[in-house]
N, C-alpha and C positions, 0 to 999 in steps of 0.2 A: 268318492271318485265319480260314480254314475248313480244318480238318484232320479229316476223317472217314475214317480208315483206320488200320490197326494198324502200329506199329513193326515192324521186321524181327524183332526178338526175340519180341514178342508174337504176331506172325503165325505163327511156328513153333510157339509154345505153343497157339495156336488150333487148328492142324491136329492137334497131338498129343493134346490133351485134350478137344476138343469135337466130334469127328466123330460121336459118338453123338447129340448134340443137334441137329446139322444134319440128320441122317437123320430125326429126329422132326419137325423143322420142314418138311422137304420132304414128308413123309408126310401132314402136315395139309392139304395142297393149298391153301394160302393162308390158313388161319385163324390160324396162327402165323407170325411173321415175325421175322427177326433183322436189326436195323439197326445198322450200324457207326457209332460216334461217335468222339470224340477219344481213340483208343487204349483204348476200352472198347466194350461193345455193350449194346443193349437187346433183350429179347424182348418182342414185342407179341402180344396176343391180340385180334383184331378192332379194332386201333387203340389198345388200352389197354395201357400198359406193365406187363407181368407181372412183369418184374424187370430190374434193371440189374446187369451183371456187370463187375467192375473187376479188373485184374491186379495182384497183390501179389508181394512177394519170396518166394523159396523155393517156387515153384509153388503159392502160395496165391491164393484168389480171394475177393473180397467180393461178396456177393449182397445187393442192396438191393431190398426188396419193400414196397409199400404195406401199412400195418397192416391196412387193410380186407380185403385179399386174402389176408393171412397168418394172422391170429388165428383160432383155432378149427380150423385144419387139423391133420392128423395130424403133419405135419413140424414145426409149431409146438410140439406137445406132446412131441416126441421130444427126448431129451437126448443123442443120438448123432450129430447132424449138424453138429457144430462150434460154436464160440462164437456167441452170439446176443445182440444188444443193440438197444435202441430209442433213436432219436434224441431230442433235447431236446423237440422239438415233439410228439413222440409219433405222427407220421404215417408213419414208416418203420421197418422193422427192418433191421439189417445182420447178415448171417450170414457168418462167416469159415470157408471150407472148404479142405481140401487138394484136389489134383487127383483123388485116389483117391475122395473123397467125392462128387464131382460127379454121376456116373451115378445114385447112390442118391437124391440130393437132387432131381434132375430126372427122376425115374422117372415112368411114366405115371400112377400113382395120385396123386402129388402135383401133377402138372400139371393133372389133372382137377379136383382140389379147388381150386387157384388159379383155374381157369377158371370153376368154379361160383360162386365168390365175386365175380369180375369181373361175371358176368352179373347177379347180384343187386344189387351195389353201384353199378356205374358204367356202366350201358348208356347209350350216347349214339348216337342215330340217325345223326347226320352223320358221326361217326368210323367207324361201322359201314359207311356208304356208301363212305368213303374206302378201307377195307379191301377191300371188294368190288371196287372199281376196280383196286386193286393186284393182287388175286388173279386177276381175269379178264384181266389183261394180262401175266401171267407167261408165260414160254416163247414170247415173240414176238420175232422179229428186228427187225421194222419199228418197234416202239414198245413201251417198257416203263418202269416206274417204278423209279428207282434210289434214292430217298430220300424221307423224310417229315419234317415239322416241322423245316425247314431254317432256320438263322439263322447269323450270323457276327458278329464284333466290331464291325462298322461299321453294322449294321442297327438300332441303337437299340431292341433288344428286340422288333423285329418278327420274325415267323416265317411263312414261306410253307408252305402246306399240303403239296403234293406236287411233287416234281421228277422229270421223265421225260426219257428220251432217245429221240429220233426219228431213224431212219436216213435218211441222205442218199444214201450209196452205199457198198456193201461195209461195211468196219468204221469208216466215218466217220459221226458222229452230231452232232446239236445239241440243246441244252437246250430243254425245254418246261416252263415254270413253270405250275402248275395251282392255282387257287383253287377249293375245293370247297364248295358250299353246297346246302342243301335248298331246294326251291322255296318253302317257307314261312318262310325265314330273313329277318328284317327287315333284315339287312345286305345283302340282294341289291338294292343301289341303287348310286349313284355311288361309295360308299365302296369297294366291292369292285374297281371299275375303278381307282380311285386306288391301291389297295393293289398291284394287279397291275402297273400301269404303273411303280410305284416299284421292284418286284422286277426287272422286265425292264431298266429303265434301270440299276439298281444292278449287276446281273451283267454287263451289256453294257460297263461301263467297263473299259478295257484292263487295269488292274492286277487288278481283281476277277475279270474273265473268266479271266485266266491262272491265278489262284489256284484258281477253281472247276474249270477244265479239268484241272489237275494233280491236284486232290483226287479228282475222280470218275473220271478215267482210272485212278488207283491203286485206288480203291475197287472199280471194276468188275473189275479184274484179280485182286484178292484174293477177291472174291465168286465169281468164275469158278473160281479154283483150289480154294476151299473146297467147291464144288458147290452154292452158293446160287443161281448162275445156270447153267442148262444150255443155254438158248437165249437170246441168240445164242451161237454156238459159237466165235466169235473169241477167241483167247487174250488179246488186248488190243484197245482201241478208241482212236480219235482223235476228240476233241470239237472242233468248229469252230463258228463263228458261222453263222447268226444265233441269237439267243435269242428264243423264241416264248412268248406268253402265252395261256392259255386259262381260261375260266370254265366250270366243270362244275357243272351243276345237276341235282338229282335229285328227281323226283316233284312232287306238288302243282301240277299243271298250271294249275288254275283260279286259284290265287293267284299263281303265277309269271308267267303269260303277259304281262300288261301291263308288268311290270317288265322282262321279257326283251326285249320289243320296244323299250322305252325305252333299255335298256342297249346293244343292238345299234346303234341310231342314233348313240350317243355314242362307241362304241369300234370304229371301223372296222378298227383295226389288231390287235384282239384277237378270238380265236375263242370263241364261246359254244356249248356243247353241252348239250342238255337231254335227260335220260334220263326216260322216263315209264313207268308201269305200265299204260298203256292196252292193252287186249286186242283182238285182232282178232275180228269177229263170226263 
């Protein structure tokens, strides 16, 4: 149902071929993020997918990048970075690289060019707010985000925004499902409560919970081994019930206030957090 971790073989390849990239991601202090998917991974810049990296035979890798973020960059103009092809829709490029070509492709100059394109083409305030939440909760033992844009085969194309882990005691944690909205988002009504209640109920079901538990205990252990998680320092964790739901709202207090008051009255079992930019006098 949900499998967001690497196979044993690809986990070894990850450690062998991508240590340089993990260092870059850690050095970005939260602006870059590596998210493990179903035996592949995505690199995000402020919540936008900078590239998807898939494992291929013979230590080869397929790098998929949005055309808007790739075209016009120096690496796009180069003929020395492996085979490059555009998909039928024209919205993505696929670049096939050997393990030896990876450091050159993901060097600082190229990453800066991709990032510059993302800033120009695809800035989204709400996604940037999500990334700030993830970054500011890194290296916390009591609460941290483990994944974003989470879905599974049973969720009928629904996708929850952020999935966090909250410490119960020692290395025991429970899931916190977070729906993230800006204060001026018109969806900040009953719809977001219905969405969140659906996700909480869905993951709470016995079969689903066991699947999510297994998935994210494995993902945590792999991220910890790779150095993507430094704190908590537990080599492994155990995930238990309950499953908690939170609505996280950012800014636009004047617009959001009445909606938040109404939502709080309707969702006693859900926690609402509102971040504002109000300054102290």
